[in-house]
N, C-alpha and C positions, 0 to 999 in steps of 0.2 A: 432206581439206582441201588446197586449193591452196597452193603454196609461194611466198612473196614473192620477188620478183626480187632483193631486197637481202640475202637470207640463203640458207644451204645447209641440207641435212638435218641436219648435225651442229649448226649453230647453233640450229635449232629444238628438237632433242632435248635440248640442254643448257640450255634456258631454265628459270628458276625460276618458281614460281607467281606472284610479283609481276611478273616480266617479262611473263608471259602476260596478267596483268591490265592492265599498261600497253599491251600490244598490243591488247587488246580495247577499251580506252578510245579508242585512236587510231582504230580501225576504226569505232567508233560515231560519233566526231567526223567521220569522212570519209563518213558515210552508208552504212555497210555493216553493218547489224545482223545479218544471217545469219552473216557471217564473224566478227563480234564475239562472237556467241553461241558459236561453236565455240572461239574462243580462251579465253573465260571458263570454258567447261566443262573445257578442258585445265588451267586454273589450279586449278579445284576438285578435279580428279582428283589433281593433284600434292600439294595441301594441302587436305584436307577441312575444316580449321578456318579457312580464309581467307574471312572474311565479305565482304570486298571482292569476291571472285569471284562470290559469290551475288548481291550487289547488281547486278553487271554482267550476270549471267544474267537477272535480273528486268527490268533496263532494256532489254536486247536483245529479250526477249519482248514488252515493252510497245511498243517501236518497230515490231515486226512485227504488232501488233494482237492479240496473244495474252494478254489480261488473265488468263484462267484459268490459264495457265502461269506468268505473272509473279508471282502471289501466293505460291505455295509457296516459290519461291526467296527472295523478300523476307522471308517468315516465318523461313526458315532463317538468313538473315543476322542477324535480330534475336535468334534463339535463340543464335547463336554469340557475339554481342556485344550484350548487352542495354543497355549504356550508350552505344551508338553512335548519335549523332544523325543521321548520314546514313542508317543502316539504318532508323531510325524514320520518317524522311521518305520513304524509298523505299516502305516498307510503307503509309504513309498515302496516297501517290500511287496505289498500286494498289487499295487497299481502297475508295477513294471511288467506284470504278467497279463494285464488286461489290455486287449487291443485298443488303440486310440487314446490311451491315458498315460503314455510314457512321459510326456512333458510335465504332467501333474506330479508324477513320481519324482522327477528331477527337482521340481519346485519344493516339494515337501522335504526331500533330502537336504536341499540347500537351507531351508528354514531350520531344520534340525541342527545343522552346523552353526547357524547364527544363534540359535537358542543355547547351545551347549558346546562352545568351542573347546572346552577342556575335555570333552569326551571323544574317544576314537571312533565310535560307532557311525556318526554321520560321514566322516571321511571314508570309512570302509564302504558305506553304501554308495557314495559318489564314485569311488573306485570301481565297484561292481557294475554300476550303471555305465561307466565309460568302457569297461572291459567287454560288456555284453554288446556294445555297439561297434567294437573294434577299434576304439580310441586307446591304443596301448600307451601312448605318451601321457595322456591325461590320467589313465589308470595308475601308472607308476607314480606320478606326482601325488595323487590322492592317497595311495597306500603308504607312501613314505611319510606323508603328513600324519597319518594315523599311527604309524610306528614311532614317530617322534613323540607322540603323546603316550602310547603304551607299547614299548618294544616287544612285549610278549604276546601281542594279539595274534592268535593262530590264523584267523581268516585273512588278515592283512598279509601275513607271511606267505601263505599258500597261494593266494591270488596274485601277489606281487611276482611270484615265480612264474605264473602263467603269463602275466603281462610282459615280463622280460623275455619269455619264450615266444611272444607274439602269437598267443593262442587264439584260435577262433572257436566260437561256440558251435554246437552241432548243426545249427541252421545259419551258416554264414551268408546265405543268399537273402536273408530277411533282416530288415532294419526294424528294431523294436519300436521305433518312433512312428512307423507307418500306421495309419488308421485302418488297418486290415488285419484280419485274423491270420496268424502264422500258419494255421492249417491250410488256408486257401493258397498262400504262396508255396507251401510245401507240396500241395497237389500239382501246382503249376510246374514246380521244379521236377517232380517225379515224371510228369508227362514229357518234359524236355529230355530228361535223362533216358527214359524208356525209348523215345524215338532215336536218340543218339546211339544207344546200344544196338537197337534193332537194325538201324541202317548200316552201322559199321560191320556188325556181325554178318548180316545178309550179303553185303557186297564182298566181304573177305572170303566167306565160304564159297560164294559163286565164282570168284576169281580163281581160287584153288581148284574148284571142280572143272571150270572151263579149261584151264591150263592142263590139268591132268587128262581130260577127255581128248583134247587136241593133240597132246604129245604121245600118249600111250594107246589111245583107242582110235585115233584118226577121225574124230568126230568134230572137226573144226567148225564147219558151218552150222551144224545142229547145236553145238555148244554155245556159239555166239547168239543164236536165236533164243536159247534158254537164258542167256544173260540179259537180253532185252526184255524178256518176260519178268525177270527179277526187277528191272527198273520200273516196269508197269506195276508190279506188286507194291513197290515202295509208295506209290501215289496214295492208295487208300490208307496205308499205315500212317503216312504223314498227316492226312486229313483227320484221321481218328485221334491222334495225339494232339493235334492243333486245337481240336474242339475241347479237349480236356484241360488245356492250359487256362483258358478263361480270362485271367488277369494279364492280358497282353500289355496294358499300359504300364505295368510294373516290371515287365520282363527286362527292358534295358537297364533299369536300376539294379535288378537282381544279378544281371551278368557283370555289372560293374563291381558289385559287392563280392561276388564269387567268380573270380576270373577263371578258375578251373572248369566251372560249368560252361562258361563262354568258350574256353579252349576245346572242350569236348564237342560242343555244337559245331564249331568251326571245323574241327578235325573230321567230323562226320560228313559235313557238307562237302569238304574237299575230297573225301574218300568217294562219295557218290559221283562227283564230277570227274574224278580220275578214272573211276570204273566206266563211266559213260564214254570218255575219250578213248579208253583202252578197247572198248567194244567197237567203237567206230573205226579205229585203226585195224582191228581184226576183220571187220566187214569189208574192207577195201580189197579189190581183186588182187592187186599186187602191191605190196608195201616194200619200198626200197630197204636194203639192209642197213642203210644209215639210220633208219628209224628204230632199230633194235634197242639202243640204249633208252630211247624215249618210252618204248613199249615196256621194257623192264622196269624203268623208273616209275611209271604209272602203276604197274602191278605192285611194286614195293610200297608205294604210298597207301594203296588199298589194304594190303595184308599187314604191313609192319607199322602203320600209323598209330594204331591203338596201343600196342606194346611200347612203342617209343614214347608216346605221351605219358603212359603210366610210369615209365622209368624216369622221365624228366620230372614228373610230379613227385615221385618218391625222393629224388635227389634234392629238389627244391625244398620239400618239407623237412628233410633232414638238416638242411643248412639255414633254416629260418630261425631267427631269434638267437638268444644267448643261453644255451642250456646249462653251462657250468655255473654262472651267477644265479640262474633260476633255481638250480638244484641246491645251491648253498642257502638261498633264502627259504626254500621249502623245508630243508632239514632243520632249520631253527625253530620250526613250528612243532617239532617232535620233542616235547618236554613231558615231565611227569604229570603236570597239572592239565595238560591239554585234553579237550573233550574227545570222546571216542570217535565221533564223526569226523572231526578235523584230523585226528591221527590216521584214520583209514584213508582219507583223501590224500594226505601228505605222503604216506607210504606208497600209495598207488602212483601218484605223480612222479615221485622220485624214481620208481622203477621204470616208468616210461621214458623219463629223461635220460636215464642211463642207456637205454636201448638207442635213443636218438644220438647220443654221443658215440656209441659203438658204431652206428651206421655212418656217422661222419668219418670216423677213423678208418673204417673199411673203404669208404669212397675215396679217401686220400691214398691209401696203400695201393689200390688197384692201378691207377694211372702212373704212380711213382714206380712200381715194380715193372709195369709194362714198358714204360719209357727206358728203364735201366736195361731190360732185356733187349730192347730194340736199338738203343744208342750206345750207352756206356754202362757196363755192369757195375762199376765202382760207385755209381750214383745211388745204388740200392742201400749203401751204408746209412743214408739219411732215414731209411725206414725204421731204424731202431728207435728214433726219437718220436715217431708219429703216435704210438699208443700212450705216451706219457700222460697227457690230459685225461684220457679215458681211465687209466689205472688209478690216477690220483683221485678222480671223482668217485670211482667205485669204492676205493678203500675208505674215503671220507664218509661216504653215504652209509656204509655198513648195511647194505640192503641184502637180506638173507631170505626174503620170501619167494623169490623167483630162482629156482634151481637151474634153469636154463642159462641164466645170465652169466654166472661165473665160468661155465663151459665155453660160451661164446667169447668172453673176454680173454680167457686163457688161449684159445685158438688164434685170436687176432694177435696177441703178444708173440706167440710162437711163430706165426707167419712172418711178422716183422723181423724177428731175430734171425730166423732161418734165411730169409731173403737177403738180409744184410750180410750174413755169413757167406752166402753164395756169391755175392758181389765181391767180397774180400778175397775169397778163395780163388775166384776166377782171375782177379787182378794179380794174385800171387802165382798163377799158372798151375794150381792144384786142381786139374780138370775133373777127375772122378769125384772127389769130395764136393767140389762146387756143383756138379750136376745133381748129386743127392740133396744138397742143401736147397737148391732151387726147387727140386721136386717136393721136398718137405714143406717149404714155404708156400708154394702154390696149392699144395694139398690142404694145408691148414687153412688157407684163405677160403678155399672152396668148402671145407668142412664148416667154417664159421657161417657161411651163407646157408648151408644146409640146416644148421642148428636154428638159425633165424626162421627159415621156412617152416621147420617143424614146430617152432614156438607159435608161429602165426596159425598153422593148421590146428594146433591144439586149442588155441583161443577161439578160433572159428567154430570148431566142433563142439566145444563146451559152452559157447556163448558168453565167455568171460572177456575181461579187458585184455587187449593184445598189445604187442610191443610197437604201437604206432601212435602218432600224434592224436588221432581221434579218441584215444582212450583217456586223455587228460580230462579232468573234471574240475569245476570250480568248487571251492569250499563255500557253502551257503548255510551258515549257522542261523538259527532263529533269532530274530531281533524284536524288540519291543516288549519284552517280558518283565522289565525292571519294575519294582514296586513303585507306586506313586507316593508322593510325600503326604502324609496325613497330618491334619491339625487336631491336636487333642482338645478336649473340652475346655481346659484352662486357657489355651491360646484363643480359641473361638470366643470365649467370654471376654477376653481382653480386648479384642477388636470390636466386639459388639457394644461394649460400654465405655471404651476409652474416649476421653474428651479431647486428647491431642494425638494426632497421627501424622507422621512425617514420611513423605515419599522421597527416596534418594534415587537419582538417575544421573546419567552422564551425557554431556553434549560436547560441542566443539570447544567450549571454554573449560571443560573439566567436570569433576563431580559437582552436583548441585542438589539442593534439597528444596522441598516445597511442602506446604501444609496440605492436608488431604482429609477426606472423610472416607471411611472404609467399612465394609460389611463382609461377612463370610457366607457363602452360599452352601447349600446342602452337599454339593459335590466337592467342597474344599477349596474353591477359588475365592480370591478376594475381589470384591467390586470396589474400585477406588474412583473417587471424584476429586480432581485436582486442577491446577491451572493449565493454561494453554501451552506454555513452554514445555511442559513434560510430555504432552501429546506429540509435539513436533520432534522431541528428542528420541522418543522410543521408536520412531520410524527408522532411525539409523541404528540404534542400539537398544533392543527391547529389554535388556537385563536391568532390573530395578531391585530396590530393597524397601520394605515398608516397616517402619518402627512404630511401636505402641507401648504404653506403660500400663501397669496394673491399675485400673481405675478405683479399686476398692481400698486396698491396703498400701498401694504404691511401693511394694517391696521388690517387684521384678519387672523386667522389660522383655519385650519380644521383638525379634527381627525375622521377617520372612523375606528371603531372597528368591526371586522368581523371574518369570517372563511376563511382560505386560503386552497385551494386545488390545487395540481399540475396538470397542463394540458399542455402537450407538453413542450415548452420552456418558459412558463410563469406561474405565480401563479394567480389563479382566486380567488379574495377575495369577498365573499358575505357579504354585510354590515349587521350588527346587531344593530348598534347604531352610530349616527352621532353627533359630538360635534363641535360647532363653537364658537370661542371667539375672542376678540380684543386684539391686542398688545397695551401696554401702550404707550402714546405719546401725542404730542400737539393736535392731531385731536380730542382727547376725550374732550377737553375744549369747542368745538363748540356745 
């Protein structure tokens, strides 16, 4: 390991386990996980009972993308301090990424909330777990509970915005609670998507080719035979992708979780059937003219089904969730003290949300203006109010990172104003000016669409986040790095030699106390032996306090507040807070 410029070899060799933990945490904060892992391992070597060191080892592995290595260290931290809420959160954060252990992650997050109801972290973890499964209502409740404890928690703010927007993670087809690797369901999804694309594209191109050959080259019968050859070609393609799916037992559940995947498969199957029916009609010797609409409709299904589905999906995604409240919550995470990772995530999500609001505004203007042109021009006056929510959100967000966004917003506002003016001028019989206003409004509307398309193309070319819902990301700050509560030698001595120790706990009758015998382990836990009533009470509320007095000079008292967990014939109390005070007496005059 390299030596820091601020220290010497003697300084490093003389460090205690907690000092190495402090050093590891500082290196993690500075973005040096490999070096932090080395420091945390030194801390664990010096004190094998230091659960904080194992939490830092797990966190460093997670930062390095080694979830398989992060889990054992987190489990060791829980084993050393079963009542530690940071250790439970650390383990929950790791297990949610391990296939088949999702329920354990939920249990550990629930226990962390039971151990530390005054902390926002457990509620944030519960919200993240709900959001990752698509339970947006549960996620909103958990995040609001966390914000009631700490209104400035950045992760709760950012992810609450995602829950309000009804965001789905990048793998919506996979349930994290399934005991199967998400890579396996991902391969199954890719196989289904590839078949869907191949089938739709093949029959659409074949339809256009057959129609062109029949109309312009008079190759009707030969073109139809070529179409049947395309159907024959689809058979091996289907078999090939079906073999790649593998997890057929999970496919129905995948389609339920990801309805757009199901819609794509159904659309492809309908296109193939429509293509086959179209070919059969074409193969008939004489088809009555009454079948012409049917013929044209089948061809339209084959060729236009895919673009129509894409347009419906884009419209549905734009109108899903509540982007303005989501944007307001996300903006509150942008404070001076916020972590850089949370700030980047919040800014990125706010920009995407603004594009979603712009898409909604544009989708309202198009039918409104179209209806006004077709029915009543004066109805276009209502268009002037349509951009108001978009403009208000944009001005409040003060988003300046995307230079394309203000251009698109300005064009949409100009389009609404020009179309409204065109409707008024036409109602007042000022025909030339009305025509120019309509042209300007429709031109600005088309230009806004062109700007959006250019922004999409730029994001695709550069591989960066684009103005679409899939670019939204969760805020996932590291958890479980909080220092453990240490018992200094004076406190340890008090519990080791005290003749009278009192355990305070709560049950259905209220606060109660009981006599106890306690000792301190090398890892800093208290081992307490007490009466049966206390054991029964801690199953409901594990929060306890243990009191002891100075056995030698009887000048001070010690109170350790912590979490009690039953272990064989003793209670293991993990400290959360240590209080030390002096008894009144003549010694205070000195």
